[in-house]
Each structure stands twice: as structure tokens, then as C-alpha cells.
Steps between C-alpha positions, in 0.01 A plus 500: 500500500554857611745524789345828618147363545391487863278212608335463839450195718321472833671341801284232668466445875769231468737738320442343158488696178401390151747591228298636207449249217679717243815500716477126571475432128779744410743349752388138459383467860309177554367340819799393708741751347739638760534878512741714698361781715736783589471823689660784303467823689129579508413234240429129506646334190380157383734328256462161331742267675795343323402159368694207643685349202478152650122525539468643149706218347327219693333257265639652179706192418221255566451247228305186445769283659687582820878508455536297818262233373677493162840460669371224728350314203826535308691364799261200529555415132877537540493269803305237300763516220782465753332198666439339159869543409619350832279189470614418144 
């Protein structure tokens, strides 16, 4: 994408603008993406916000079995073995 290309957007009555599709695609802007809006002299600069690493990582380690459930099941089996050893 050319950095020198000028694109226009119209400001609505509510102050909304639509970022042109080519720019949204180029910067990976999807619905819900946070952007930063800064005043720089006589310009308004819109920058894609920094992604929260915690939000980005959420759900990446998900597997078929929850680690908590696996640990609880392991503990139940261990408790059964301990009780069997005590009663014999």
C-alpha cells in the first residue's frame, strides 16, 4: 500500500468516520479493534492500538481436558489408593 496515497472519509453528525477498506485490511482492523487518536499539530493521527498480550493469549492453551479437572481426577484416584492401602 502506498503511504503517500490520500483517502477521504466523511464525518457523520455523531462524529463518526469510516476508515477506508484498503486501510482496514492493510492494518488488520476488525470490528472491536481499539485505535489511538492523537492530535499532532494540525493533524489528527489514528494509530492501531497496542494489542493486550493477555487478551491475545487467552484461550491459546485450551485443550480437550481442563488442567484443573485432570488434577482433580488424579487427586481422587490417589485418595482411593491411599484409602485402599489404609484398610488393608
